[in-house]
N, C-alpha and C positions, 0 to 999 in steps of 0.2 A: 631196371625198373620194376618198383614191388607193385602190387595191387591187390585187392582182395576183391574174390568173385565168390558170389552166394549162389550156390549150385543145389539143385535138388540132390538127397540123399542116393538114390538110385544111379541118376547120372553120374556123379561122384565114385562111386564104388565100380561101376559098369568102364569108367575111364581110365581108374587104378589098375582095373584086371586087364583091360587093353593095353595099358605101358608096360608092363610087367610080361604079357605074353610077347610085345614084340621086342621085350630088352632095352626099353627106353624108361626114358621117367614121365611121371604124371606133366611137369613143366613142358618137356619137350614135346609130349603128346598134345598139350594145349597150342603151341606157339605153331605146329604142325598142323593142325587143324585150323586154326585161325588164318594163317597162311594159305591153304588151300581153298577157303570160303572166299578170301576175300579175291584171289586169282579169278576165280568162276565168275564168267559172264554174269550180269545181274539175270535174275530170272523173274522176268516181270509176267506174272500172271493174267493173261488172257480172259475177258467175262465175254460172253456170248451178249450180245446184244438182244434186250428184250423188246425194245423199243423203237421204231425208225429213228436213225442219227437226225433226220429233218422231219419236218411236220408239213405236208402238203396238203393243198386246199382240196376239198372234196371233188372240185370241177377241175383240179389239176389236169391238162394234156399229160404230164408225166406217169400218172397212175394208169393208163392205156399203154404206156411202149413197153416193149419185151426190154431184158438187159441189155441184148444184142443192139437193139434200137438206140439206146440211151449211149451206149458204147459209142456207135458212130456218130451221133450226134456230139459228143465231146470230143471226140477226133476232129471232126469238122471245124469245133469252135477254136480249137487248137492251132488246126492249120491255117485258120481267117488269122489268128492274132498272131502269126508267123510271118504271114504275108504283109500286115500291116506294119510289122517291126522292120521288115526287109525294106517298104517302102519309105518308112521314116526314114531309115538310113540312107538311100540313094538321094533324099534331099538335100 
């Protein structure tokens, strides 16, 4: 299939040189580059959070808890939910 690409002059020049150095054609270099790019897992750039993901009220009890305490509470909530599911299955 034929297609037309509009490439910057410097990129095209470097691609042609690279193809010659590899003993290949420009066409094959482009095919290999596209294949390689599409086979790679997508690279999602992660951005650092600059604001909290949730907003808490100024008097929220969660503001005074340490990360370990929040994790302990979260684990307890999960355990309680699991017990409720088990009890529901027994009925």
